[in-house]
N, C-alpha and C positions, 0 to 999 in steps of 0.2 A: 790531322785525324792523328789520334794517338793509339799506341798498341795497348792491349789490355794489361793490367798491371799484373805482375808477376808473383805478386804474396798470395800465399795460399789463402785459399777464401776462409776456411776453418780457423784461421788465427788471427780474423779481424773483429773487432768490436763491432757493435751493432753502429754505431755511427761512422765508421770508417767504411763497413759494408753499404751502409745507406748512402752516403756521398759519393762513393764511386758507383752505385747503381745508378744516382742520379745523372752522372758524367756519361755513363755508357748509354742509357736512354737517350740522351739529347744528340749523342754521337750517330747513333742509329736512326734517330729522326733527321739527321743533316745528311745522311746516305755515307757509308765507305767507301772509299775507292774501289775495292775489291770485292768478289763475293768469299772468299775467304777470309778477308777481314771482318766482314759483317758477320758471319758464322762465329767467329773467334768472340766477338762481341755479345752474341746472344746467349753463346753458351756460358760464357763470364756472368752476364746478366741473369741468367736463370740460375747460376750458382750463389750469386749475391743475393738475390732475393730468396734463395731456400735459406741461407745465412740470416738474414733480417728476422724469417720467420721463425726461424727457429729460437733466436734470442726473445723475440715477443710471445712465444709458447712458455719458454722458461720464465721471463717474468710475470705471465701470468700464473703461473703455476706456484711461484714464490708468494704473490700477493694473496693467492688462494690460501696457502699455507699459514702466512700472517695474520690472516684474518679467521680461519679456524683457531690457531693459537692464541688470539684475542678473546675469540667468544670463549673459549673452553677456562681461560683465566676468569673471566665474568662471571661463570656458572660456580 
């Protein structure tokens, strides 16, 4: 079992956060050796999921802006 990554979640790219989240979920599914470790993994997983959501919302916003700009150019 591994310790949660110490990298600040807010500095992770989408891909890094997603990959670490996959590892955290897999480790939680296997069962951590202690309750404290399980809680640390859970908290890290929640933070990673929020970071991924943040990236996805930002990407959606950028797409919407690009579409709006394209439509304005066509008009």
